[in-house]
C-alpha positions in Angstrom: 0.0 0.0 0.0 1.3 3.4 -1.0 -0.1 6.9 -0.8 -1.2 8.5 -4.1 0.0 11.7 -5.8 -1.9 15.0 -6.2 -1.4 18.1 -8.3 -1.2 21.3 -6.2 -2.9 23.3 -8.8 -3.8 23.2 -12.5 -0.3 24.1 -13.4 1.5 23.0 -10.2 3.7 20.1 -9.4 2.6 16.7 -8.4 3.2 15.9 -4.7 2.6 13.0 -2.5 -0.9 13.1 -0.9 0.8 13.2 2.5 4.1 15.1 3.0 6.9 14.5 5.5 7.9 17.5 7.5 11.4 17.8 9.0 11.1 20.9 11.2 11.8 18.7 14.3 14.7 17.0 12.6 17.3 18.4 14.9 15.5 17.0 17.9 15.5 13.5 16.5 19.3 13.3 16.7 19.5 11.1 13.6 22.8 10.4 11.9 22.9 11.2 8.2 22.6 7.5 7.5 19.6 7.1 9.8 17.9 10.0 8.1 18.6 8.6 4.7 16.9 5.4 5.8 13.9 7.4 7.0 13.7 9.2 3.6 13.9 5.9 1.7 11.3 4.4 4.0 8.9 7.3 3.2 9.6 7.0 -0.5 8.8 3.3 -0.4 5.4 4.3 1.1 4.8 6.9 -1.7 5.6 9.8 0.6 8.1 11.5 -1.7 7.6 15.2 -0.7 9.6 16.7 2.1 8.9 20.0 3.8 11.7 22.2 5.2 12.5 25.8 5.9 15.6 27.9 6.2 15.0 28.6 9.9 14.0 25.1 11.1 16.2 23.8 13.8 17.7 27.2 14.4 19.0 27.2 10.8 20.3 23.7 10.9 17.6 21.3 9.4 18.4 22.1 5.8 22.0 21.1 6.3 21.1 17.9 8.2 18.7 17.0 5.4 21.4 17.7 2.8 23.9 15.6 4.7 21.6 12.6 4.2 20.9 13.3 0.5 24.6 13.4 -0.4 25.0 9.8 0.8 22.9 8.3 -2.0 23.3 9.1 -5.6 19.9 9.4 -7.3 17.8 9.9 -4.2 17.2 13.6 -5.1 15.5 12.5 -8.3 13.0 10.5 -6.3 11.8 13.3 -4.0 10.4 16.8 -4.1 11.8 19.4 -1.7 9.7 22.2 -0.3 11.4 25.0 1.7 10.5 28.4 3.0 12.1 31.8 3.5 11.1 35.2 4.8 11.6 34.9 8.5 14.8 36.2 10.1 15.4 34.7 13.6 17.5 36.2 16.4 20.0 33.3 16.6 23.6 32.5 17.3 23.7 31.2 13.8 22.6 34.6 12.4 24.3 37.1 14.6 23.3 39.9 12.3 19.7 39.6 13.3 19.0 41.5 16.5 15.3 40.6 16.7 12.9 38.1 15.0 11.3 39.8 12.0 10.1 39.3 8.4 12.0 40.1 5.3 10.6 39.4 1.8 13.0 41.7 0.0 14.7 40.6 -3.2 18.2 40.4 -1.6 17.1 38.3 1.3 15.1 35.9 -0.8 17.9 35.3 -3.2 20.5 34.9 -0.5 18.2 32.5 1.4 17.6 30.3 -1.6 21.4 30.2 -2.4 22.0 29.1 1.1 19.2 26.5 1.0 20.6 25.0 -2.2 24.1 24.7 -0.7 22.8 23.3 2.6 20.6 20.6 1.0 23.2 19.7 -1.7 20.8 20.3 -4.5 20.7 22.3 -7.7 17.0 23.2 -7.5 14.1 23.5 -5.1 10.7 22.1 -6.2 8.7 24.6 -4.2 9.7 27.8 -2.4 7.2 29.4 0.0 7.1 32.8 1.7 6.9 31.6 5.3 4.8 34.3 6.8 3.0 37.5 5.6 5.4 40.4 5.7 3.7 43.7 6.5 6.5 45.5 4.7 6.3 43.3 1.6 6.9 45.1 -1.6 5.1 42.7 -3.9 7.0 44.0 -7.0 10.3 43.3 -5.4 9.3 39.8 -4.1 8.0 39.0 -7.6 11.4 40.1 -9.1 13.1 37.6 -6.9 10.7 34.9 -7.9 11.1 35.7 -11.6 14.9 35.5 -11.4 14.9 32.3 -9.5 12.5 30.7 -11.9 14.5 32.0 -14.9 17.7 30.5 -13.5 16.0 27.2 -12.8 16.8 27.3 -9.1 13.2 27.2 -8.0 10.5 25.4 -10.1 7.4 26.5 -8.3 6.4 29.2 -5.8 3.7 29.6 -3.1 3.1 31.1 0.3 2.4 30.1 3.8 -0.1 31.4 6.4 -1.4 34.0 3.9 -4.9 35.4 4.0 -6.8 35.7 0.7 -6.0 39.4 0.1 -2.3 38.8 0.9 -2.2 35.9 -1.5 -3.9 37.9 -4.3 -1.6 40.9 -3.8 1.5 38.8 -4.5 -0.2 36.9 -7.3 -1.1 40.1 -9.0 2.6 40.8 -9.6 3.4 37.4 -11.1 3.1 36.1 -14.6 2.9 32.5 -13.3 0.5 31.1 -10.6 1.3 30.6 -7.0 0.6 26.9 -6.5 -0.2 26.6 -2.8 -0.8 28.2 0.6 0.6 26.2 3.5 -1.8 26.8 6.4 -2.5 25.5 9.9 -5.7 23.3 9.9 -6.7 20.4 12.2 -9.8 19.0 13.9 -8.8 21.5 16.7 -8.1 24.5 14.5 -11.0 25.5 12.3 -10.0 29.1 11.8 -9.1 28.7 8.1 -12.6 27.5 7.3 -14.1 30.6 8.8 -11.7 33.4 7.6 -12.1 32.6 3.9 -8.8 30.9 3.3 -10.2 27.4 2.5 -12.9 28.8 0.2 -10.3 31.0 -1.5 -8.1 27.9 -2.2 -11.1 26.0 -3.5 -12.1 28.9 -5.7 -8.6 28.9 -7.3 -8.5 25.1 -7.5 -5.4 25.1 -5.4 -4.6 22.3 -2.9 -3.4 23.9 0.4 -0.6 22.2 2.3 -1.5 21.7 6.0 0.9 22.1 8.9 0.2 20.8 12.4 -2.6 18.4 11.4 -2.6 17.0 14.9 -2.7 20.4 16.6 1.0 20.2 17.5 0.4 17.0 19.3 -2.2 18.5 21.6 -4.8 16.2 20.1 -3.1 13.3 22.0 -1.8 15.0 25.1 -4.0 18.0 26.1 -6.4 17.4 29.0 -9.3 19.7 28.3 -13.0 19.5 27.9 -12.7 20.4 24.2 -10.0 17.9 23.4 -11.9 15.2 25.3 -15.0 15.9 23.1 -12.9 15.7 19.9 -11.1 12.5 21.0 -14.4 10.9 21.9 -16.0 11.7 18.6 -13.0 10.4 16.7 -12.8 7.2 18.8 -16.5 6.6 18.0 -15.8 7.1 14.3 -12.6 5.0 14.4 -14.6 2.1 15.8 -16.6 2.0 12.6 -13.4 1.2 10.7 -11.3 -1.9 11.3 -7.9 -1.3 13.1 -8.1 2.5 12.9 -6.7 5.0 15.4 -7.7 8.6 16.0 -4.5 9.9 14.2 -5.7 8.2 11.0 -9.2 9.7 11.5 -7.7 13.2 12.0 -5.9 12.9 8.7 -8.9 11.4 7.0 -11.0 14.3 8.2 -8.6 16.6 6.2 -8.3 14.3 3.2 -12.1 14.1 2.8 -12.5 17.8 2.3 -13.0 18.8 -1.3 -10.3 21.5 -1.2 -7.8 18.6 -1.3 -5.7 19.4 1.8 -2.2 18.0 1.8 -1.2 17.2 5.4 2.4 17.4 6.6 3.6 14.8 9.1 6.2 16.0 11.6 7.2 12.7 13.0 10.3 10.5 12.9 8.3 7.5 14.1 8.2 4.9 11.4 5.1 3.2 12.6 3.2 6.4 12.7 4.4 7.3 9.2 3.3 3.9 7.9 0.0 4.1 9.7 -0.8 7.6 8.2 -1.2 6.3 4.7 -4.3 4.4 5.8 -6.1 7.7 6.0 -6.5 7.8 2.3 -8.7 4.7 2.4 -11.1 6.2 5.1 -14.1 7.7 3.4 -16.1 9.7 6.0 -19.8 10.4 5.5 -20.8 14.1 5.8 -22.4 13.1 9.1 -19.2 11.7 10.5 -17.2 14.7 9.3 -19.6 17.1 11.0 -19.6 15.0 14.2 -16.0 16.0 14.6 -16.7 19.6 13.6 -19.5 19.8 16.2 -17.3 18.2 18.9 -14.6 20.8 18.1 -17.0 23.8 18.2 -18.8 22.5 21.3 -22.3 23.0 19.8 -24.5 22.3 16.8 -24.1 24.0 13.5 -26.5 27.0 13.1 
């Protein structure tokens, strides 16, 4: 059993239906060889897309990922790499930054991409995202950087992360090619993107949004609260209707069953959890089951 592929947009790349995220990679303390085994394990399951960012692991995860890729000739051709830029952290690894702030200027984007290419030992990035909306973004300048990177073949596709519809549309208005995704936070415990227009905006544009924190940052399993108890109870009840199914699979299926075609990002190094996740594509929820979870999360019936 392997996960399927999906196109991010009408002109976008084809990614695995579930993506593996490496933002916690530094915490896993993997050797390069151990990480390579993890990458190959994911690829064998059909999970060929990997999500990274320049700032992950305090500016270390891209290099850790690249250290693994360099061990096996040809592995780069089997995977798709997503990375992000636009946040500048106050860090011992970036002593020039006195505070955390956003920077979507042309110079910073170009410098960040060059560094990402070097750190990950690759000649190109499949998808580059602006990590957060920048309140000082000059859309013309950001577009200049994107155009140059595309022309040079260093980045194949572009998108954004955590953007509201008007912010997405502003940047798109300056580009001659389409943005292919918006990476957003959505889970059974985080419904904001359904209510602020982002999900509808993506469906209008026929763009599949990538989803970070599909398990609410792990709170779905660990948080002791009335709300989380309600959500877990609803998911356990639904899981009981499917053979050998756990609530993490139901949480992913809840996303995969939405017509906007969410693409969840798994942030785990646990091989069993990764393998278990691909079962979510087989779980077809009825509208009643889907709304049982929605109602549990909201704490009351729909209007």
